[in-house]
Biopython code that builds the backbone (N, CA, C, O; Angstrom):
import numpy as np
from Bio.PDB.StructureBuilder import StructureBuilder

atoms = [
    (1, "UNK", "N", (-16.929, 6.678, 18.480)),
    (1, "UNK", "CA", (-17.287, 6.240, 17.143)),
    (1, "UNK", "C", (-16.019, 5.928, 16.358)),
    (1, "UNK", "O", (-15.016, 6.627, 16.499)),
    (2, "UNK", "N", (-16.056, 4.892, 15.540)),
    (2, "UNK", "CA", (-14.885, 4.505, 14.761)),
    (2, "UNK", "C", (-14.845, 5.248, 13.442)),
    (2, "UNK", "O", (-15.871, 5.464, 12.797)),
    (3, "UNK", "N", (-13.662, 5.628, 13.063)),
    (3, "UNK", "CA", (-13.435, 6.258, 11.780)),
    (3, "UNK", "C", (-12.919, 5.189, 10.841)),
    (3, "UNK", "O", (-11.984, 4.463, 11.179)),
    (4, "UNK", "N", (-13.517, 5.083, 9.663)),
    (4, "UNK", "CA", (-13.075, 4.089, 8.695)),
    (4, "UNK", "C", (-12.608, 4.804, 7.438)),
    (4, "UNK", "O", (-13.309, 5.664, 6.905)),
    (5, "UNK", "N", (-11.428, 4.446, 6.973)),
    (5, "UNK", "CA", (-10.885, 4.985, 5.728)),
    (5, "UNK", "C", (-10.711, 3.799, 4.796)),
    (5, "UNK", "O", (-9.964, 2.871, 5.107)),
    (6, "UNK", "N", (-11.386, 3.817, 3.668)),
    (6, "UNK", "CA", (-11.351, 2.699, 2.737)),
    (6, "UNK", "C", (-10.261, 2.903, 1.696)),
    (6, "UNK", "O", (-10.109, 3.994, 1.147)),
    (7, "UNK", "N", (-9.516, 1.860, 1.434)),
    (7, "UNK", "CA", (-8.474, 1.854, 0.414)),
    (7, "UNK", "C", (-8.913, 0.875, -0.672)),
    (7, "UNK", "O", (-8.465, -0.271, -0.673)),
    (8, "UNK", "N", (-9.783, 1.299, -1.600)),
    (8, "UNK", "CA", (-10.356, 0.351, -2.559)),
    (8, "UNK", "C", (-9.324, -0.357, -3.422)),
    (8, "UNK", "O", (-9.517, -1.525, -3.760)),
    (9, "UNK", "N", (-8.254, 0.299, -3.783)),
    (9, "UNK", "CA", (-7.261, -0.338, -4.645)),
    (9, "UNK", "C", (-6.600, -1.520, -3.950)),
    (9, "UNK", "O", (-6.242, -2.502, -4.601)),
    (10, "UNK", "N", (-6.439, -1.434, -2.649)),
    (10, "UNK", "CA", (-5.776, -2.498, -1.916)),
    (10, "UNK", "C", (-6.759, -3.466, -1.289)),
    (10, "UNK", "O", (-6.343, -4.526, -0.821)),
    (11, "UNK", "N", (-8.062, -3.146, -1.258)),
    (11, "UNK", "CA", (-9.039, -4.018, -0.639)),
    (11, "UNK", "C", (-8.894, -4.080, 0.869)),
    (11, "UNK", "O", (-9.098, -5.134, 1.471)),
    (12, "UNK", "N", (-8.540, -2.950, 1.490)),
    (12, "UNK", "CA", (-8.400, -2.902, 2.939)),
    (12, "UNK", "C", (-8.909, -1.570, 3.447)),
    (12, "UNK", "O", (-9.024, -0.607, 2.689)),
    (13, "UNK", "N", (-9.211, -1.518, 4.721)),
    (13, "UNK", "CA", (-9.705, -0.284, 5.314)),
    (13, "UNK", "C", (-9.017, -0.054, 6.646)),
    (13, "UNK", "O", (-8.468, -0.983, 7.239)),
    (14, "UNK", "N", (-9.050, 1.199, 7.121)),
    (14, "UNK", "CA", (-8.461, 1.563, 8.414)),
    (14, "UNK", "C", (-9.576, 1.970, 9.349)),
    (14, "UNK", "O", (-10.533, 2.633, 8.948)),
    (15, "UNK", "N", (-9.444, 1.570, 10.588)),
    (15, "UNK", "CA", (-10.373, 2.008, 11.617)),
    (15, "UNK", "C", (-9.569, 2.480, 12.805)),
    (15, "UNK", "O", (-8.648, 1.801, 13.259)),
    (16, "UNK", "N", (-9.926, 3.657, 13.307)),
    (16, "UNK", "CA", (-9.290, 4.135, 14.525)),
    (16, "UNK", "C", (-9.876, 3.336, 15.679)),
    (16, "UNK", "O", (-11.074, 3.053, 15.698)),
    (17, "UNK", "N", (-9.044, 2.977, 16.632)),
    (17, "UNK", "CA", (-9.492, 2.173, 17.762)),
    (17, "UNK", "C", (-10.552, 2.874, 18.582)),
    (17, "UNK", "O", (-10.461, 4.079, 18.818)),
    (18, "UNK", "N", (-11.548, 2.140, 19.016)),
    (18, "UNK", "CA", (-12.584, 2.683, 19.868)),
    (18, "UNK", "C", (-12.112, 2.554, 21.304)),
    (18, "UNK", "O", (-11.722, 1.468, 21.732)),
    (19, "UNK", "N", (-12.140, 3.640, 22.048)),
    (19, "UNK", "CA", (-11.594, 3.649, 23.396)),
    (19, "UNK", "C", (-12.680, 3.985, 24.408)),
    (19, "UNK", "O", (-13.617, 4.728, 24.114)),
    (20, "UNK", "N", (-12.539, 3.430, 25.591)),
    (20, "UNK", "CA", (-13.374, 3.841, 26.703)),
    (20, "UNK", "C", (-12.720, 5.058, 27.344)),
    (20, "UNK", "O", (-11.646, 5.479, 26.913)),
    (21, "UNK", "N", (-13.344, 5.622, 28.355)),
    (21, "UNK", "CA", (-12.762, 6.783, 29.022)),
    (21, "UNK", "C", (-11.429, 6.466, 29.669)),
    (21, "UNK", "O", (-10.588, 7.355, 29.807)),
    (22, "UNK", "N", (-11.218, 5.239, 30.064)),
    (22, "UNK", "CA", (-9.952, 4.840, 30.681)),
    (22, "UNK", "C", (-8.878, 4.568, 29.635)),
    (22, "UNK", "O", (-7.741, 4.267, 29.998)),
    (23, "UNK", "N", (-9.203, 4.664, 28.353)),
    (23, "UNK", "CA", (-8.233, 4.442, 27.298)),
    (23, "UNK", "C", (-8.093, 2.995, 26.894)),
    (23, "UNK", "O", (-7.200, 2.661, 26.116)),
    (24, "UNK", "N", (-8.955, 2.118, 27.402)),
    (24, "UNK", "CA", (-8.902, 0.705, 27.043)),
    (24, "UNK", "C", (-9.909, 0.431, 25.940)),
    (24, "UNK", "O", (-10.956, 1.075, 25.876)),
    (25, "UNK", "N", (-9.597, -0.515, 25.077)),
    (25, "UNK", "CA", (-10.525, -0.875, 24.010)),
    (25, "UNK", "C", (-11.809, -1.411, 24.610)),
    (25, "UNK", "O", (-11.783, -2.157, 25.589)),
    (26, "UNK", "N", (-12.930, -1.030, 24.024)),
    (26, "UNK", "CA", (-14.227, -1.498, 24.489)),
    (26, "UNK", "C", (-14.537, -2.826, 23.805)),
    (26, "UNK", "O", (-14.293, -2.978, 22.608)),
    (27, "UNK", "N", (-15.064, -3.774, 24.545)),
    (27, "UNK", "CA", (-15.396, -5.083, 23.997)),
    (27, "UNK", "C", (-16.881, -5.329, 24.170)),
    (27, "UNK", "O", (-17.474, -4.902, 25.160)),
    (28, "UNK", "N", (-17.475, -6.005, 23.226)),
    (28, "UNK", "CA", (-18.867, -6.411, 23.318)),
    (28, "UNK", "C", (-18.872, -7.839, 23.827)),
    (28, "UNK", "O", (-18.155, -8.689, 23.299)),
    (29, "UNK", "N", (-19.685, -8.116, 24.862)),
    (29, "UNK", "CA", (-19.673, -9.425, 25.507)),
    (29, "UNK", "C", (-20.021, -10.575, 24.571)),
    (29, "UNK", "O", (-19.511, -11.682, 24.748)),
    (30, "UNK", "N", (-20.872, -10.341, 23.586)),
    (30, "UNK", "CA", (-21.292, -11.437, 22.724)),
    (30, "UNK", "C", (-20.503, -11.501, 21.414)),
    (30, "UNK", "O", (-21.034, -11.921, 20.386)),
    (31, "UNK", "N", (-19.234, -11.082, 21.455)),
    (31, "UNK", "CA", (-18.365, -11.222, 20.291)),
    (31, "UNK", "C", (-18.171, -12.706, 20.000)),
    (31, "UNK", "O", (-18.073, -13.510, 20.927)),
    (32, "UNK", "N", (-18.115, -13.074, 18.733)),
    (32, "UNK", "CA", (-17.879, -14.484, 18.400)),
    (32, "UNK", "C", (-16.475, -14.899, 18.825)),
    (32, "UNK", "O", (-15.571, -14.067, 18.897)),
    (33, "UNK", "N", (-16.297, -16.180, 19.105)),
    (33, "UNK", "CA", (-14.993, -16.698, 19.488)),
    (33, "UNK", "C", (-14.118, -16.815, 18.247)),
    (33, "UNK", "O", (-14.549, -17.321, 17.210)),
    (34, "UNK", "N", (-12.877, -16.337, 18.373)),
    (34, "UNK", "CA", (-11.955, -16.335, 17.245)),
    (34, "UNK", "C", (-10.834, -17.334, 17.463)),
    (34, "UNK", "O", (-10.446, -17.635, 18.592)),
    (35, "UNK", "N", (-10.326, -17.837, 16.349)),
    (35, "UNK", "CA", (-9.155, -18.703, 16.341)),
    (35, "UNK", "C", (-8.023, -17.909, 15.700)),
    (35, "UNK", "O", (-8.145, -17.457, 14.562)),
    (36, "UNK", "N", (-6.922, -17.738, 16.431)),
    (36, "UNK", "CA", (-5.788, -16.972, 15.920)),
    (36, "UNK", "C", (-4.733, -17.912, 15.351)),
    (36, "UNK", "O", (-4.482, -18.986, 15.897)),
    (37, "UNK", "N", (-4.124, -17.498, 14.254)),
    (37, "UNK", "CA", (-3.062, -18.255, 13.614)),
    (37, "UNK", "C", (-1.790, -18.208, 14.453)),
    (37, "UNK", "O", (-1.553, -17.251, 15.191)),
    (38, "UNK", "N", (-0.988, -19.238, 14.333)),
    (38, "UNK", "CA", (0.326, -19.244, 14.980)),
    (38, "UNK", "C", (1.283, -18.273, 14.279)),
    (38, "UNK", "O", (2.390, -18.040, 14.765)),
    (39, "UNK", "N", (0.866, -17.708, 13.146)),
    (39, "UNK", "CA", (1.700, -16.764, 12.391)),
    (39, "UNK", "C", (1.545, -15.322, 12.871)),
    (39, "UNK", "O", (2.212, -14.434, 12.342)),
    (40, "UNK", "N", (0.686, -15.066, 13.855)),
    (40, "UNK", "CA", (0.534, -13.723, 14.416)),
    (40, "UNK", "C", (1.861, -13.318, 15.064)),
    (40, "UNK", "O", (2.553, -14.140, 15.664)),
    (41, "UNK", "N", (2.194, -12.044, 14.929)),
    (41, "UNK", "CA", (3.457, -11.573, 15.490)),
    (41, "UNK", "C", (3.488, -10.053, 15.545)),
    (41, "UNK", "O", (2.662, -9.379, 14.930)),
    (42, "UNK", "N", (4.451, -9.522, 16.290)),
    (42, "UNK", "CA", (4.734, -8.101, 16.260)),
    (42, "UNK", "C", (5.879, -7.891, 15.287)),
    (42, "UNK", "O", (6.847, -8.651, 15.270)),
    (43, "UNK", "N", (5.754, -6.836, 14.468)),
    (43, "UNK", "CA", (6.781, -6.525, 13.484)),
    (43, "UNK", "C", (7.260, -5.105, 13.746)),
    (43, "UNK", "O", (6.450, -4.186, 13.858)),
    (44, "UNK", "N", (8.570, -4.923, 13.844)),
    (44, "UNK", "CA", (9.148, -3.604, 14.106)),
    (44, "UNK", "C", (10.102, -3.236, 12.984)),
    (44, "UNK", "O", (11.014, -3.986, 12.634)),
    (45, "UNK", "N", (9.859, -2.055, 12.435)),
    (45, "UNK", "CA", (10.748, -1.504, 11.409)),
    (45, "UNK", "C", (10.751, 0.012, 11.550)),
    (45, "UNK", "O", (9.731, 0.622, 11.870)),
    (46, "UNK", "N", (11.895, 0.600, 11.309)),
    (46, "UNK", "CA", (12.032, 2.062, 11.319)),
    (46, "UNK", "C", (11.436, 2.678, 12.581)),
    (46, "UNK", "O", (10.835, 3.751, 12.519)),
    (47, "UNK", "N", (11.594, 2.012, 13.721)),
    (47, "UNK", "CA", (11.109, 2.549, 14.985)),
    (47, "UNK", "C", (9.616, 2.413, 15.214)),
    (47, "UNK", "O", (9.103, 2.926, 16.209)),
    (48, "UNK", "N", (8.908, 1.741, 14.328)),
    (48, "UNK", "CA", (7.459, 1.555, 14.456)),
    (48, "UNK", "C", (7.155, 0.072, 14.594)),
    (48, "UNK", "O", (7.688, -0.758, 13.857)),
    (49, "UNK", "N", (6.285, -0.249, 15.555)),
    (49, "UNK", "CA", (5.877, -1.631, 15.766)),
    (49, "UNK", "C", (4.396, -1.771, 15.457)),
    (49, "UNK", "O", (3.590, -0.942, 15.880)),
    (50, "UNK", "N", (4.035, -2.808, 14.725)),
    (50, "UNK", "CA", (2.636, -3.143, 14.451)),
    (50, "UNK", "C", (2.412, -4.598, 14.829)),
    (50, "UNK", "O", (3.346, -5.400, 14.861)),
    (51, "UNK", "N", (1.163, -4.922, 15.113)),
    (51, "UNK", "CA", (0.785, -6.301, 15.427)),
    (51, "UNK", "C", (0.098, -6.903, 14.208)),
    (51, "UNK", "O", (-0.913, -6.383, 13.736)),
    (52, "UNK", "N", (0.643, -7.985, 13.708)),
    (52, "UNK", "CA", (0.060, -8.737, 12.608)),
    (52, "UNK", "C", (-0.897, -9.746, 13.225)),
    (52, "UNK", "O", (-0.477, -10.624, 13.979)),
    (53, "UNK", "N", (-2.179, -9.624, 12.906)),
    (53, "UNK", "CA", (-3.176, -10.534, 13.448)),
    (53, "UNK", "C", (-3.885, -11.253, 12.305)),
    (53, "UNK", "O", (-4.450, -10.622, 11.411)),
    (54, "UNK", "N", (-3.845, -12.569, 12.348)),
    (54, "UNK", "CA", (-4.488, -13.417, 11.355)),
    (54, "UNK", "C", (-5.433, -14.322, 12.122)),
    (54, "UNK", "O", (-5.013, -15.045, 13.025)),
    (55, "UNK", "N", (-6.713, -14.281, 11.764)),
    (55, "UNK", "CA", (-7.702, -15.006, 12.557)),
    (55, "UNK", "C", (-8.910, -15.381, 11.717)),
    (55, "UNK", "O", (-9.085, -14.896, 10.599)),
    (56, "UNK", "N", (-9.743, -16.257, 12.276)),
    (56, "UNK", "CA", (-11.013, -16.632, 11.662)),
    (56, "UNK", "C", (-11.969, -17.033, 12.785)),
    (56, "UNK", "O", (-11.559, -17.217, 13.932)),
    (57, "UNK", "N", (-13.235, -17.163, 12.439)),
    (57, "UNK", "CA", (-14.195, -17.628, 13.432)),
    (57, "UNK", "C", (-13.815, -19.045, 13.835)),
    (57, "UNK", "O", (-13.490, -19.876, 12.988)),
    (58, "UNK", "N", (-13.858, -19.307, 15.117)),
    (58, "UNK", "CA", (-13.474, -20.629, 15.616)),
    (58, "UNK", "C", (-14.348, -21.698, 14.972)),
    (58, "UNK", "O", (-15.575, -21.593, 14.980)),
    (59, "UNK", "N", (-13.710, -22.730, 14.411)),
    (59, "UNK", "CA", (-14.413, -23.821, 13.760)),
    (59, "UNK", "C", (-14.797, -23.547, 12.314)),
    (59, "UNK", "O", (-15.384, -24.409, 11.660)),
    (60, "UNK", "N", (-14.476, -22.363, 11.803)),
    (60, "UNK", "CA", (-14.841, -21.984, 10.439)),
    (60, "UNK", "C", (-13.814, -22.492, 9.430)),
    (60, "UNK", "O", (-12.639, -22.667, 9.753)),
    (61, "UNK", "N", (-14.274, -22.721, 8.221)),
    (61, "UNK", "CA", (-13.368, -23.038, 7.116)),
    (61, "UNK", "C", (-13.508, -21.999, 6.009)),
    (61, "UNK", "O", (-13.067, -22.219, 4.881)),
    (62, "UNK", "N", (-14.131, -20.853, 6.343)),
    (62, "UNK", "CA", (-14.388, -19.802, 5.361)),
    (62, "UNK", "C", (-13.154, -19.027, 4.924)),
    (62, "UNK", "O", (-13.186, -18.367, 3.886)),
    (63, "UNK", "N", (-12.094, -19.086, 5.670)),
    (63, "UNK", "CA", (-10.893, -18.345, 5.313)),
    (63, "UNK", "C", (-10.400, -17.508, 6.481)),
    (63, "UNK", "O", (-11.052, -17.410, 7.521)),
    (64, "UNK", "N", (-9.238, -16.911, 6.285)),
    (64, "UNK", "CA", (-8.546, -16.151, 7.322)),
    (64, "UNK", "C", (-8.647, -14.660, 7.070)),
    (64, "UNK", "O", (-8.505, -14.205, 5.935)),
    (65, "UNK", "N", (-8.890, -13.901, 8.122)),
    (65, "UNK", "CA", (-8.891, -12.440, 8.071)),
    (65, "UNK", "C", (-7.500, -11.934, 8.407)),
    (65, "UNK", "O", (-6.761, -12.557, 9.170)),
    (66, "UNK", "N", (-7.158, -10.792, 7.824)),
    (66, "UNK", "CA", (-5.862, -10.160, 8.058)),
    (66, "UNK", "C", (-6.096, -8.772, 8.618)),
    (66, "UNK", "O", (-6.817, -7.967, 8.029)),
    (67, "UNK", "N", (-5.480, -8.495, 9.766)),
    (67, "UNK", "CA", (-5.591, -7.189, 10.415)),
    (67, "UNK", "C", (-4.218, -6.788, 10.926)),
    (67, "UNK", "O", (-3.476, -7.614, 11.458)),
    (68, "UNK", "N", (-3.887, -5.513, 10.760)),
    (68, "UNK", "CA", (-2.651, -4.965, 11.303)),
    (68, "UNK", "C", (-3.042, -3.848, 12.257)),
    (68, "UNK", "O", (-3.760, -2.922, 11.881)),
    (69, "UNK", "N", (-2.565, -3.940, 13.497)),
    (69, "UNK", "CA", (-2.900, -2.973, 14.535)),
    (69, "UNK", "C", (-1.657, -2.154, 14.860)),
    (69, "UNK", "O", (-0.595, -2.709, 15.140)),
    (70, "UNK", "N", (-1.798, -0.823, 14.820)),
    (70, "UNK", "CA", (-0.648, 0.038, 15.083)),
    (70, "UNK", "C", (-0.531, 0.372, 16.572)),
    (70, "UNK", "O", (-1.299, -0.129, 17.393)),
    (71, "UNK", "N", (0.431, 1.218, 16.902)),
    (71, "UNK", "CA", (0.734, 1.562, 18.293)),
    (71, "UNK", "C", (-0.366, 2.363, 18.987)),
    (71, "UNK", "O", (-0.346, 2.496, 20.210)),
    (72, "UNK", "N", (-1.316, 2.894, 18.234)),
    (72, "UNK", "CA", (-2.442, 3.630, 18.814)),
    (72, "UNK", "C", (-3.731, 2.829, 18.723)),
    (72, "UNK", "O", (-4.819, 3.382, 18.881)),
    (73, "UNK", "N", (-3.619, 1.545, 18.473)),
    (73, "UNK", "CA", (-4.748, 0.637, 18.293)),
    (73, "UNK", "C", (-5.573, 0.960, 17.052)),
    (73, "UNK", "O", (-6.727, 0.544, 16.951)),
    (74, "UNK", "N", (-4.990, 1.702, 16.101)),
    (74, "UNK", "CA", (-5.617, 1.874, 14.800)),
    (74, "UNK", "C", (-5.496, 0.562, 14.049)),
    (74, "UNK", "O", (-4.514, -0.160, 14.219)),
    (75, "UNK", "N", (-6.470, 0.248, 13.230)),
    (75, "UNK", "CA", (-6.542, -1.068, 12.610)),
    (75, "UNK", "C", (-6.654, -0.954, 11.098)),
    (75, "UNK", "O", (-7.469, -0.188, 10.585)),
    (76, "UNK", "N", (-5.837, -1.714, 10.391)),
    (76, "UNK", "CA", (-5.952, -1.861, 8.940)),
    (76, "UNK", "C", (-6.436, -3.283, 8.696)),
    (76, "UNK", "O", (-5.784, -4.247, 9.096)),
    (77, "UNK", "N", (-7.588, -3.409, 8.035)),
    (77, "UNK", "CA", (-8.216, -4.713, 7.830)),
    (77, "UNK", "C", (-8.408, -4.952, 6.341)),
    (77, "UNK", "O", (-8.938, -4.090, 5.641)),
    (78, "UNK", "N", (-7.992, -6.092, 5.856)),
    (78, "UNK", "CA", (-8.234, -6.476, 4.469)),
    (78, "UNK", "C", (-9.676, -6.961, 4.371)),
    (78, "UNK", "O", (-10.147, -7.688, 5.246)),
    (79, "UNK", "N", (-10.370, -6.569, 3.326)),
    (79, "UNK", "CA", (-11.776, -6.927, 3.162)),
    (79, "UNK", "C", (-11.957, -8.378, 2.726)),
    (79, "UNK", "O", (-12.943, -9.016, 3.097)),
    (80, "UNK", "N", (-11.027, -8.900, 1.951)),
    (80, "UNK", "CA", (-11.133, -10.268, 1.457)),
    (80, "UNK", "C", (-10.541, -11.247, 2.465)),
    (80, "UNK", "O", (-9.624, -10.912, 3.215)),
    (81, "UNK", "N", (-11.076, -12.449, 2.469)),
    (81, "UNK", "CA", (-10.528, -13.521, 3.290)),
    (81, "UNK", "C", (-9.455, -14.249, 2.493)),
    (81, "UNK", "O", (-9.473, -14.241, 1.262)),
    (82, "UNK", "N", (-8.523, -14.876, 3.198)),
    (82, "UNK", "CA", (-7.440, -15.633, 2.578)),
    (82, "UNK", "C", (-7.666, -17.113, 2.813)),
    (82, "UNK", "O", (-8.118, -17.512, 3.887)),
    (83, "UNK", "N", (-7.360, -17.923, 1.827)),
    (83, "UNK", "CA", (-7.584, -19.371, 1.926)),
    (83, "UNK", "C", (-6.758, -19.989, 3.054)),
    (83, "UNK", "O", (-7.215, -20.912, 3.729)),
    (84, "UNK", "N", (-5.546, -19.480, 3.256)),
    (84, "UNK", "CA", (-4.690, -19.997, 4.319)),
    (84, "UNK", "C", (-4.117, -18.842, 5.129)),
    (84, "UNK", "O", (-4.067, -17.704, 4.662)),
    (85, "UNK", "N", (-3.690, -19.147, 6.341)),
    (85, "UNK", "CA", (-3.057, -18.118, 7.161)),
    (85, "UNK", "C", (-1.716, -17.696, 6.557)),
    (85, "UNK", "O", (-1.302, -16.549, 6.723)),
    (86, "UNK", "N", (-1.042, -18.595, 5.867)),
    (86, "UNK", "CA", (0.228, -18.261, 5.208)),
    (86, "UNK", "C", (0.003, -17.243, 4.084)),
    (86, "UNK", "O", (0.811, -16.332, 3.906)),
    (87, "UNK", "N", (-1.089, -17.392, 3.326)),
    (87, "UNK", "CA", (-1.405, -16.416, 2.271)),
    (87, "UNK", "C", (-1.648, -15.037, 2.873)),
    (87, "UNK", "O", (-1.227, -14.030, 2.305)),
    (88, "UNK", "N", (-2.321, -14.985, 4.010)),
    (88, "UNK", "CA", (-2.560, -13.702, 4.689)),
    (88, "UNK", "C", (-1.229, -13.087, 5.127)),
    (88, "UNK", "O", (-1.002, -11.893, 4.928)),
    (89, "UNK", "N", (-0.361, -13.888, 5.714)),
    (89, "UNK", "CA", (0.953, -13.406, 6.154)),
    (89, "UNK", "C", (1.764, -12.903, 4.958)),
    (89, "UNK", "O", (2.402, -11.853, 5.036)),
    (90, "UNK", "N", (1.740, -13.649, 3.857)),
    (90, "UNK", "CA", (2.461, -13.244, 2.649)),
    (90, "UNK", "C", (1.962, -11.892, 2.138)),
    (90, "UNK", "O", (2.760, -11.058, 1.711)),
    (91, "UNK", "N", (0.652, -11.675, 2.180)),
    (91, "UNK", "CA", (0.074, -10.397, 1.734)),
    (91, "UNK", "C", (0.545, -9.252, 2.626)),
    (91, "UNK", "O", (0.868, -8.173, 2.130)),
    (92, "UNK", "N", (0.586, -9.480, 3.942)),
    (92, "UNK", "CA", (1.095, -8.455, 4.856)),
    (92, "UNK", "C", (2.523, -8.069, 4.481)),
    (92, "UNK", "O", (2.828, -6.884, 4.345)),
    (93, "UNK", "N", (3.395, -9.054, 4.314)),
    (93, "UNK", "CA", (4.794, -8.755, 4.012)),
    (93, "UNK", "C", (4.968, -8.142, 2.627)),
    (93, "UNK", "O", (5.868, -7.326, 2.426)),
    (94, "UNK", "N", (4.128, -8.517, 1.675)),
    (94, "UNK", "CA", (4.164, -7.899, 0.345)),
    (94, "UNK", "C", (3.814, -6.406, 0.469)),
    (94, "UNK", "O", (4.486, -5.557, -0.116)),
    (95, "UNK", "N", (2.766, -6.097, 1.229)),
    (95, "UNK", "CA", (2.357, -4.711, 1.438)),
    (95, "UNK", "C", (3.426, -3.950, 2.217)),
    (95, "UNK", "O", (3.713, -2.794, 1.908)),
    (96, "UNK", "N", (4.006, -4.582, 3.210)),
    (96, "UNK", "CA", (5.063, -3.951, 4.007)),
    (96, "UNK", "C", (6.246, -3.553, 3.129)),
    (96, "UNK", "O", (6.774, -2.448, 3.255)),
    (97, "UNK", "N", (6.659, -4.453, 2.242)),
    (97, "UNK", "CA", (7.791, -4.167, 1.362)),
    (97, "UNK", "C", (7.465, -3.069, 0.351)),
    (97, "UNK", "O", (8.318, -2.231, 0.056)),
    (98, "UNK", "N", (6.242, -3.063, -0.182)),
    (98, "UNK", "CA", (5.852, -2.071, -1.192)),
    (98, "UNK", "C", (5.572, -0.689, -0.605)),
    (98, "UNK", "O", (5.956, 0.323, -1.191)),
    (99, "UNK", "N", (4.898, -0.640, 0.559)),
    (99, "UNK", "CA", (4.415, 0.631, 1.088)),
    (99, "UNK", "C", (5.102, 1.078, 2.371)),
    (99, "UNK", "O", (4.980, 2.238, 2.763)),
    (100, "UNK", "N", (5.818, 0.181, 3.027)),
    (100, "UNK", "CA", (6.510, 0.526, 4.261)),
    (100, "UNK", "C", (5.619, 0.382, 5.479)),
    (100, "UNK", "O", (4.394, 0.342, 5.371)),
    (101, "UNK", "N", (6.253, 0.305, 6.635)),
    (101, "UNK", "CA", (5.517, 0.085, 7.874)),
    (101, "UNK", "C", (4.644, 1.276, 8.248)),
    (101, "UNK", "O", (3.624, 1.114, 8.917)),
    (102, "UNK", "N", (5.037, 2.466, 7.821)),
    (102, "UNK", "CA", (4.258, 3.656, 8.157)),
    (102, "UNK", "C", (2.913, 3.697, 7.443)),
    (102, "UNK", "O", (2.035, 4.473, 7.821)),
    (103, "UNK", "N", (2.744, 2.870, 6.414)),
    (103, "UNK", "CA", (1.440, 2.811, 5.740)),
    (103, "UNK", "C", (0.373, 2.218, 6.646)),
    (103, "UNK", "O", (-0.819, 2.363, 6.374)),
    (104, "UNK", "N", (0.790, 1.547, 7.728)),
    (104, "UNK", "CA", (-0.149, 0.962, 8.678)),
    (104, "UNK", "C", (-0.391, 1.853, 9.888)),
    (104, "UNK", "O", (-1.277, 1.562, 10.692)),
    (105, "UNK", "N", (0.369, 2.927, 10.038)),
    (105, "UNK", "CA", (0.288, 3.764, 11.233)),
    (105, "UNK", "C", (-0.879, 4.733, 11.154)),
    (105, "UNK", "O", (-1.125, 5.343, 10.113)),
    (106, "UNK", "N", (-1.599, 4.870, 12.271)),
    (106, "UNK", "CA", (-2.752, 5.771, 12.340)),
    (106, "UNK", "C", (-2.361, 7.213, 12.097)),
    (106, "UNK", "O", (-3.131, 7.964, 11.500)),
    (107, "UNK", "N", (-1.187, 7.618, 12.543)),
    (107, "UNK", "CA", (-0.771, 9.014, 12.427)),
    (107, "UNK", "C", (0.146, 9.268, 11.236)),
    (107, "UNK", "O", (0.964, 10.187, 11.255)),
    (108, "UNK", "N", (0.000, 8.447, 10.202)),
    (108, "UNK", "CA", (0.801, 8.666, 8.997)),
    (108, "UNK", "C", (0.346, 9.950, 8.313)),
    (108, "UNK", "O", (-0.793, 10.375, 8.505)),
    (109, "UNK", "N", (1.205, 10.571, 7.525)),
    (109, "UNK", "CA", (0.827, 11.802, 6.820)),
    (109, "UNK", "C", (-0.349, 11.566, 5.886)),
    (109, "UNK", "O", (-0.430, 10.523, 5.238)),
    (110, "UNK", "N", (-1.261, 12.528, 5.815)),
    (110, "UNK", "CA", (-2.487, 12.365, 5.020)),
    (110, "UNK", "C", (-2.201, 12.166, 3.541)),
    (110, "UNK", "O", (-2.984, 11.506, 2.857)),
    (111, "UNK", "N", (-1.116, 12.708, 3.027)),
    (111, "UNK", "CA", (-0.825, 12.530, 1.607)),
    (111, "UNK", "C", (-0.435, 11.111, 1.265)),
    (111, "UNK", "O", (-0.390, 10.761, 0.086)),
    (112, "UNK", "N", (-0.147, 10.272, 2.266)),
    (112, "UNK", "CA", (0.193, 8.887, 1.967)),
    (112, "UNK", "C", (-1.021, 7.979, 1.917)),
    (112, "UNK", "O", (-0.896, 6.795, 1.606)),
    (113, "UNK", "N", (-2.216, 8.526, 2.225)),
    (113, "UNK", "CA", (-3.433, 7.717, 2.157)),
    (113, "UNK", "C", (-3.778, 7.456, 0.705)),
    (113, "UNK", "O", (-3.534, 8.296, -0.161)),
    (114, "UNK", "N", (-4.343, 6.297, 0.443)),
    (114, "UNK", "CA", (-4.695, 5.905, -0.932)),
    (114, "UNK", "C", (-6.118, 6.260, -1.224)),
    (114, "UNK", "O", (-6.603, 6.011, -2.327)),
]
sb = StructureBuilder()
sb.init_structure("model")
sb.init_model(0)
sb.init_chain("A")
sb.init_seg("    ")
for serial, (resi, resn, name, xyz) in enumerate(atoms, 1):
    if name == "N":
        sb.init_residue(resn, " ", resi, " ")
    sb.init_atom(name, np.array(xyz, "f"), 0.0, 1.0, " ", f" {name:<3s}", serial, name[0])
structure = sb.get_structure()
């Protein structure tokens, strides 16, 4: 079961990765096809690496989703869509500068949760 922690002030939530017994992420076969931005990347700071993922439903013009995945497959997802993939990337870096890379880590200290 996934654990979700909502950060209402920031409009994002955290979900712990769902794992199978082998430790691999479980996938549902009928997941919609996604289009990933060319701005996706791994970011490393202070010894911590996160994956910046910007995506939308393939063929959609509804906007871009922003997700940051930590080293334990914990996920921070913004609830709002972004008009462009660049706006999503800018929001990630704005949050990174304000809160630090550890704000995206699943095992961050509980007092740092919003």
